[in-house]
C-alpha positions in Angstrom: -66.7 121.7 -213.5 -66.6 125.3 -214.4 -64.4 127.6 -212.3 -65.6 131.0 -211.4 -63.8 134.4 -211.6 -63.5 136.0 -208.2 -64.6 139.6 -207.7 -64.5 142.0 -204.8 -67.7 143.2 -203.3 -69.2 146.0 -205.4 -66.7 145.4 -208.2 -68.2 145.9 -211.6 -68.4 142.8 -213.8 -67.9 143.3 -217.5 -70.0 141.0 -219.8 -70.0 140.6 -223.5 -72.3 143.1 -225.3 -75.7 142.2 -226.9 -76.2 138.5 -225.9 -74.9 135.9 -223.6 -75.0 134.1 -220.3 -73.2 134.9 -217.1 -73.0 132.2 -214.4 -72.5 133.4 -210.8 -72.0 131.6 -207.5 -72.4 133.1 -204.1 -69.2 133.2 -202.1 -71.0 132.5 -198.8 -73.6 129.8 -199.7 -72.5 128.6 -203.2 -75.9 129.1 -204.8 -75.4 129.2 -208.6 -77.5 131.3 -211.0 -77.4 131.6 -214.8 -78.1 135.1 -216.0 -79.3 135.0 -219.6 -79.4 138.4 -221.3 -79.9 140.0 -224.7 -80.6 143.4 -226.1 -84.1 144.0 -227.7 -84.0 147.5 -229.3 -83.2 149.9 -226.4 -84.0 147.3 -223.7 -81.7 144.9 -221.9 -83.7 141.7 -221.3 -82.4 139.6 -218.3 -83.6 136.3 -217.1 -82.0 134.9 -214.0 -82.4 131.2 -213.4 -81.3 129.2 -210.3 -79.2 126.2 -211.4 -79.9 123.6 -208.7 -77.7 120.9 -210.3 -74.7 123.2 -210.7 -75.3 124.5 -207.2 -75.0 121.0 -205.7 -71.8 120.2 -207.7 -70.2 123.6 -206.9 -71.0 123.3 -203.1 -69.4 119.8 -203.1 -66.4 121.1 -205.0 -65.8 124.0 -202.6 -66.6 122.0 -199.4 -69.9 123.6 -198.4 -72.2 121.4 -196.3 -75.4 123.2 -197.4 -77.7 121.0 -199.5 -80.7 122.0 -201.6 -83.0 119.6 -199.7 -82.3 121.8 -196.6 -83.6 124.9 -198.3 -87.2 123.9 -199.3 -86.4 124.2 -203.0 -89.4 123.7 -205.3 
């Protein structure tokens, strides 16, 4: 299982320039998102995708009792 870097609230996060994926997990509820990004000319294109499978695994790993079936996930 991937481990996450820990950041303080409002702390900037440095990500590789031009293209990549950043995976984030909420410190309160454990919800995991993948942030896919790339630069298209002068535009930063970002797609944020909820990762339900990774969320369940992460929540189990950190001991959170919230489950996706409790959240009306489609």
